[in-house]
C-alpha positions as a Markdown table, in Angstrom:
| # | Residue | x | y | z |
|---|---|---|---|---|
| 1 | Met | -0.2 | 0.0 | 0.7 |
| 2 | Gly | 1.4 | 3.7 | -0.7 |
| 3 | Ile | 1.0 | 5.5 | 1.6 |
| 4 | Ser | 1.7 | 9.7 | 0.7 |
| 5 | Asn | 3.2 | 11.9 | 3.4 |
| 6 | Glu | 0.6 | 14.0 | 2.7 |
| 7 | Tyr | -1.6 | 11.3 | 3.6 |
| 8 | Ile | -0.3 | 10.5 | 7.0 |
| 9 | Arg | -0.5 | 14.4 | 7.9 |
| 10 | Gly | -4.0 | 15.1 | 7.3 |
| 11 | Leu | -5.0 | 11.5 | 9.4 |
| 12 | Val | -2.9 | 12.8 | 12.1 |
| 13 | Glu | -5.4 | 16.7 | 11.7 |
| 14 | Gly | -8.1 | 14.7 | 11.5 |
| 15 | Glu | -7.9 | 11.3 | 13.3 |
| 16 | Gly | -4.4 | 11.2 | 15.5 |
| 17 | Ser | -4.5 | 12.7 | 18.8 |
| 18 | Phe | -2.1 | 13.4 | 22.0 |
| 19 | Thr | -2.0 | 12.3 | 24.8 |
| 20 | Phe | -0.3 | 11.2 | 27.5 |
| 21 | Ser | 0.1 | 7.1 | 28.4 |
| 22 | Thr | 0.4 | 6.4 | 32.2 |
| 23 | Thr | 4.1 | 3.1 | 32.1 |
| 24 | Arg | 3.6 | 0.5 | 34.5 |
| 25 | Lys | 5.1 | 1.0 | 38.1 |
| 26 | Arg | 8.1 | 0.6 | 39.1 |
| 27 | Ala | 9.3 | -1.1 | 41.6 |
| 28 | Asp | 9.7 | 1.9 | 44.2 |
| 29 | Gly | 5.9 | 2.4 | 43.2 |
| 30 | Thr | 5.9 | 6.2 | 41.2 |
| 31 | Arg | 4.8 | 6.7 | 37.0 |
| 32 | His | 5.6 | 7.7 | 34.8 |
| 33 | Lys | 3.4 | 10.1 | 31.7 |
| 34 | Leu | 4.8 | 9.8 | 28.9 |
| 35 | Pro | 3.3 | 11.2 | 25.9 |
| 36 | Ala | 1.8 | 9.4 | 22.5 |
| 37 | Leu | -0.4 | 10.1 | 19.3 |
| 38 | Thr | -2.5 | 8.4 | 18.7 |
| 39 | Ile | -4.9 | 7.3 | 15.7 |
| 40 | Ser | -7.9 | 5.6 | 16.3 |
| 41 | Leu | -10.4 | 4.3 | 12.9 |
| 42 | Asn | -12.2 | 1.8 | 12.0 |
| 43 | Ile | -11.0 | -1.5 | 12.0 |
| 44 | Arg | -11.7 | -2.2 | 8.1 |
| 45 | Asp | -9.3 | 0.7 | 8.3 |
| 46 | Lys | -6.5 | -1.7 | 10.4 |
| 47 | Lys | -4.5 | -1.8 | 6.9 |
| 48 | Ile | -4.2 | 1.7 | 6.8 |
| 49 | Leu | -3.2 | 2.1 | 10.5 |
| 50 | Glu | -0.5 | -1.2 | 9.3 |
| 51 | Gly | 0.6 | 1.3 | 6.4 |
| 52 | Ile | 1.0 | 4.2 | 7.6 |
| 53 | Arg | 3.7 | 1.7 | 10.8 |
| 54 | Asp | 4.9 | 0.7 | 8.1 |
| 55 | Lys | 6.3 | 4.1 | 5.7 |
| 56 | Leu | 7.4 | 5.5 | 8.7 |
| 57 | Gly | 9.0 | 2.6 | 9.9 |
| 58 | Leu | 7.3 | 2.0 | 13.5 |
| 59 | Lys | 7.8 | -0.6 | 16.6 |
| 60 | Ala | 5.2 | 0.5 | 17.1 |
| 61 | Lys | 2.0 | -2.5 | 17.8 |
| 62 | Ile | -2.0 | -2.4 | 16.7 |
| 63 | Tyr | -4.3 | -2.2 | 19.3 |
| 64 | Tyr | -8.2 | -3.0 | 19.0 |
| 65 | Arg | -11.1 | -1.5 | 21.6 |
| 66 | Val | -14.0 | -3.7 | 21.3 |
| 67 | Pro | -17.7 | -1.5 | 21.2 |
| 68 | Glu | -18.3 | 0.8 | 24.4 |
| 69 | Ile | -20.0 | 3.5 | 23.6 |
| 70 | Asn | -24.1 | 2.6 | 22.9 |
| 71 | Ile | -25.0 | 5.5 | 20.7 |
| 72 | Ile | -29.0 | 6.8 | 20.0 |
| 73 | Asn | -30.2 | 8.3 | 17.1 |
| 74 | Ala | -31.6 | 11.1 | 17.6 |
| 75 | Arg | -33.8 | 11.3 | 15.4 |
| 76 | Thr | -35.0 | 7.9 | 15.1 |
| 77 | Gly | -34.6 | 6.7 | 19.0 |
| 78 | Lys | -32.7 | 3.2 | 17.3 |
| 79 | Ser | -29.0 | 2.9 | 19.7 |
| 80 | Tyr | -26.4 | 0.9 | 18.8 |
| 81 | Leu | -23.1 | 0.4 | 19.7 |
| 82 | Ser | -19.7 | 2.0 | 18.2 |
| 83 | Gly | -18.1 | 0.1 | 15.4 |
| 84 | Arg | -14.9 | -2.2 | 16.3 |
| 85 | Gln | -11.3 | 0.4 | 16.4 |
| 86 | Ala | -7.9 | -0.4 | 15.1 |
| 87 | Ile | -5.1 | 1.8 | 17.2 |
| 88 | Leu | -1.9 | 3.3 | 16.5 |
| 89 | Ile | -0.1 | 4.3 | 19.6 |
| 90 | Ile | 3.4 | 5.9 | 19.1 |
| 91 | Arg | 5.2 | 6.5 | 22.6 |
| 92 | Asp | 9.0 | 6.5 | 21.0 |
| 93 | Phe | 8.6 | 10.1 | 19.0 |
| 94 | Glu | 12.7 | 9.1 | 18.2 |
| 95 | Gln | 11.6 | 7.2 | 15.7 |
| 96 | Leu | 9.1 | 9.4 | 14.0 |
| 97 | Lys | 13.0 | 10.7 | 12.7 |
| 98 | Asp | 14.5 | 11.9 | 9.4 |
| 99 | Thr | 16.1 | 8.4 | 8.8 |
| 100 | Arg | 15.1 | 7.6 | 5.8 |
| 101 | Gly | 13.8 | 10.3 | 3.8 |
| 102 | Cys | 10.2 | 10.3 | 5.2 |
| 103 | Asn | 9.5 | 14.1 | 5.8 |
| 104 | Leu | 5.9 | 14.7 | 7.5 |
| 105 | Ser | 6.6 | 18.7 | 7.8 |
| 106 | Asn | 5.1 | 21.0 | 5.7 |
| 107 | Gly | 8.8 | 23.0 | 5.1 |
C-alpha cells in the first residue's frame, strides 16, 4: 500500500490525538506519564494503520478496542454500539526522526 506523507499528515490532523500514557508501576511504586500520539480508525481500516506504521518504520503495535459506547440516534431513537476500532499508538517519538528521507513537515 503506497501511502504518501501528505496522506499521513492529513490523517494525523483529522483522526490523531496527543495524549499521555502512564508507564507500569516501578519497583519503588512510581509511575511516569509519557506523551503518545494515537490514531484510531474503524477496524475495517486497520490496513491503513499498518501502512502508516510500515512507511514510518515504526515498531508500534496495532491495538484493538471493542465497542463500548451505546449511541442513540436522535432522529430515530434507535441505539447501537460504536464500531470496533484499530488504534496505532506511538510512544517512542525517537522513531519518528527523519532517518530515511521521510519528512512529514510542510517545508
